BAFI-3210 file (N, C-alpha, C; in Angstrom, 3 decimals, decimal comma, padded with zeros to 6 digits):
// residues 102
n [1|2|3|4|5|6|7|8|9|10|11|12|13|14|15|16|17|18|19|20|21|22|23|24|25|26|27|28|29|30|31|32|33|34|35|36|37|38|39|40|41|42|43|44|45|46|47|48|49|50|51|52|53|54|55|56|57|58|59|60|61|62|63|64|65|66|67|68|69|70|71|72|73|74|75|76|77|78|79|80|81|82|83|84|85|86|87|88|89|90|91|92|93|94|95|96|97|98|99|100|101|102]
n.u [025,041|024,912|022,670|021,719|023,793|022,328|019,696|020,460|022,004|019,117|017,990|018,891|018,845|015,876|016,243|017,015|015,575|014,173|014,485|016,548|016,568|015,050|016,469|019,365|019,199|018,865|021,360|023,304|023,100|023,325|026,024|026,872|026,918|028,271|030,712|031,269|031,201|033,349|034,953|034,768|035,756|037,780|039,189|038,761|040,659|043,107|042,938|043,031|045,862|047,138|046,935|046,752|047,473|047,130|045,643|043,724|046,213|046,641|048,125|046,227|043,985|042,392|041,966|039,912|038,341|037,416|036,443|034,497|032,675|032,371|031,228|029,032|027,867|027,489|025,405|023,354|023,287|022,636|020,066|018,756|019,131|017,452|015,310|015,099|015,302|012,877|010,898|011,944|012,915|010,496|009,360|011,326|011,224|009,097|006,289|004,800|006,190|008,232|006,881|005,641|008,181|009,008]
n.v [164,486|166,422|166,471|167,041|168,877|171,060|170,791|171,728|174,239|175,083|174,766|176,565|179,191|179,200|179,068|181,932|183,430|183,766|184,350|187,066|190,819|191,598|192,675|192,581|189,185|189,766|190,657|188,465|186,323|187,397|188,035|185,304|184,126|185,471|185,486|182,454|182,506|184,016|182,201|179,495|181,602|181,389|178,718|178,070|179,954|179,437|176,265|177,278|178,379|175,728|174,111|171,334|169,129|165,928|163,389|163,594|164,022|163,086|165,399|166,921|166,389|167,514|169,870|170,156|168,685|171,114|172,970|172,438|171,456|174,440|175,426|173,697|174,648|177,699|177,099|176,543|178,999|181,144|180,377|180,496|183,044|184,174|182,985|184,889|187,133|187,664|188,600|191,282|190,576|189,470|192,006|192,922|191,670|191,493|192,884|194,715|197,132|197,608|198,918|201,220|202,647|203,877]
n.w [195,660|194,669|195,345|198,289|198,883|197,826|199,091|201,978|201,388|201,160|203,292|204,996|203,540|204,307|206,783|207,149|205,940|207,851|209,638|209,563|208,169|205,271|203,427|204,425|203,829|201,181|200,862|202,048|200,275|197,744|198,325|198,609|196,464|194,217|194,799|195,101|192,471|191,891|192,656|191,361|188,604|189,375|189,121|186,424|185,678|186,743|185,682|182,777|182,314|183,321|181,170|179,419|176,967|177,657|179,435|182,263|185,637|188,302|190,245|189,253|189,578|192,143|191,383|189,329|191,267|192,458|190,801|190,059|192,092|192,915|190,902|190,653|193,282|192,264|190,259|192,285|193,802|192,236|191,749|194,325|194,508|192,065|193,405|195,097|193,354|192,438|191,771|190,768|188,573|187,287|186,648|185,153|182,885|182,059|179,315|179,600|181,704|179,565|177,413|178,985|179,133|177,386]
ca.u [026,314|024,374|021,574|022,776|024,235|020,911|019,028|021,554|021,620|017,747|017,075|020,208|017,802|015,152|016,649|017,685|014,875|012,562|015,946|017,290|015,555|015,195|017,943|020,196|019,032|019,517|022,633|024,363|023,022|024,100|027,519|027,960|026,907|029,832|032,371|031,492|031,721|034,742|036,060|034,643|036,877|039,955|040,087|038,851|041,836|044,116|043,154|043,147|046,842|048,233|046,150|047,592|046,813|047,197|044,525|044,328|047,153|047,116|047,982|045,381|042,133|041,426|041,685|039,015|036,615|036,975|035,768|033,313|031,981|032,106|030,156|027,154|027,621|027,182|024,041|022,700|023,188|021,556|018,966|018,074|018,842|016,187|013,801|014,858|014,862|011,453|009,391|012,156|012,822|009,018|009,214|012,037|010,928|007,520|006,334|004,222|007,236|008,646|005,670|006,111|009,155|009,009]
ca.v [165,489|167,987|166,838|167,102|170,552|171,545|170,647|172,426|175,597|175,730|175,077|177,797|179,800|178,659|180,134|183,212|184,315|183,903|185,330|188,191|191,350|191,118|193,040|191,457|188,255|189,176|190,087|188,010|185,278|187,184|187,822|184,227|184,150|186,274|184,508|181,468|183,100|184,431|181,283|179,157|182,007|181,573|177,705|178,174|180,366|178,145|175,250|177,423|178,082|174,811|172,993|170,209|167,798|164,848|163,151|164,658|163,367|163,055|165,772|167,856|166,051|168,282|172,031|169,539|169,218|172,443|173,555|171,035|171,850|175,779|175,121|172,873|175,924|179,066|176,895|177,111|179,980|181,017|179,526|180,873|184,753|183,970|183,123|186,150|188,619|186,798|189,507|192,320|189,535|189,655|192,844|193,129|191,196|192,235|193,219|196,440|198,080|198,511|200,003|203,022|203,508|204,463]
ca.w [196,557|194,641|196,325|199,526|198,746|197,705|200,581|203,109|201,290|200,779|204,702|205,352|203,241|204,559|208,035|207,314|205,428|208,707|211,045|209,640|207,161|203,791|203,090|204,348|203,303|199,551|200,893|201,735|199,181|196,334|197,853|198,848|194,785|193,723|195,754|194,397|191,056|191,647|192,909|189,924|187,271|189,623|189,051|185,527|185,147|186,896|184,900|181,869|182,243|182,936|180,291|179,480|175,879|177,599|180,037|183,524|185,794|189,625|190,723|188,774|190,248|193,222|190,295|188,460|191,792|193,029|189,501|189,630|193,556|193,386|189,599|191,023|193,961|191,223|190,265|192,981|194,231|191,426|191,559|194,888|193,842|190,630|193,967|195,763|193,045|191,467|191,561|190,256|186,866|186,142|186,368|184,324|181,182|181,423|178,379|180,378|182,000|178,436|176,554|179,891|179,517|175,482]
c.u [025,665|022,887|021,260|022,301|022,429|020,167|019,492|021,467|020,032|017,741|018,187|018,915|016,922|015,276|016,198|016,670|014,108|013,690|016,442|016,255|016,158|016,882|019,018|020,312|019,400|021,174|023,855|024,250|023,568|025,641|028,119|027,753|028,279|030,683|032,383|031,753|033,191|035,699|036,429|036,183|037,666|040,180|039,690|040,421|043,109|044,198|043,482|044,720|047,581|047,794|047,649|047,132|047,104|045,917|044,974|045,314|046,697|046,737|046,651|044,068|041,269|041,089|040,445|037,425|036,437|036,776|034,834|032,168|031,422|031,029|029,162|026,863|026,769|026,168|022,940|022,403|021,687|020,733|018,165|017,753|018,021|015,270|013,593|014,587|012,941|011,270|009,963|012,459|011,936|009,368|010,056|011,977|009,832|007,544|005,605|005,188|007,663|008,287|006,301|006,791|009,449|009,563]
c.v [166,390|168,053|167,522|168,618|170,971|172,098|171,875|173,371|175,979|175,971|176,125|179,351|180,184|180,078|181,488|184,160|184,632|184,891|186,306|188,718|190,570|191,461|192,760|190,216|188,147|189,695|189,392|186,834|186,330|187,760|186,557|183,222|184,902|185,852|183,012|181,993|183,342|183,323|179,906|179,955|181,818|179,657|177,553|178,735|179,749|176,786|175,531|177,655|177,305|174,026|172,255|168,820|166,120|164,176|163,613|163,441|163,586|163,894|166,526|167,634|166,833|169,744|171,033|169,373|170,061|173,054|172,822|171,582|173,112|176,140|174,876|174,803|176,697|178,724|177,442|177,689|180,767|181,172|180,916|182,728|184,663|184,614|184,940|187,293|188,387|188,736|190,720|191,865|189,506|190,594|193,681|192,592|190,925|192,748|195,154|197,732|198,445|199,418|201,204|203,677|204,803|204,402]
c.w [195,977|196,066|197,445|200,078|198,593|198,325|201,667|202,358|200,816|202,691|204,967|204,983|204,018|206,179|208,227|206,613|206,697|210,148|210,858|208,304|206,162|203,685|203,084|204,049|201,487|199,714|201,305|201,255|198,202|196,489|197,815|197,028|194,195|194,333|195,405|192,612|190,783|191,324|191,809|189,130|188,504|189,019|188,025|184,850|185,029|185,999|183,210|181,470|182,482|182,765|179,465|177,844|176,650|178,766|181,455|185,238|187,752|190,613|190,912|188,969|191,141|192,401|189,734|189,718|192,277|192,233|190,143|190,474|193,307|192,184|190,628|192,466|193,567|191,278|190,991|193,952|193,550|191,385|193,334|194,990|193,260|191,854|194,464|195,008|191,958|191,215|190,452|188,442|186,053|185,656|184,774|182,682|181,362|180,524|178,577|180,475|180,193|177,765|177,580|179,592|177,665|174,479]
res [x|x|x|x|x|x|x|x|x|x|x|x|x|x|x|x|x|x|x|x|x|x|x|x|x|x|x|x|x|x|x|x|x|x|x|x|x|x|x|x|x|x|x|x|x|x|x|x|x|x|x|x|x|x|x|x|x|x|x|x|x|x|x|x|x|x|x|x|x|x|x|x|x|x|x|x|x|x|x|x|x|x|x|x|x|x|x|x|x|x|x|x|x|x|x|x|x|x|x|x|x|x]
***
């Protein structure tokens, strides 16, 4: 499932990269990443407040799937965002920029 999700999101990224201005592409993908992160955080919060020490029951299975799905989406969107902001990330971690700031 993750492979198909990865392929679909990369395909959508390629389409948006060619069809929309760069600033809009950055905003859309960052917004997607933040939304997936918030949904993951809400899922973790729900699982944490309803925690049990026994094995998972059938009615809780959907929340674990929800957490896994949006966790996977967060990782993929994070990789796409790193690709979009790669120049900034390289500049941020380059030693020459740190030396110039004093």
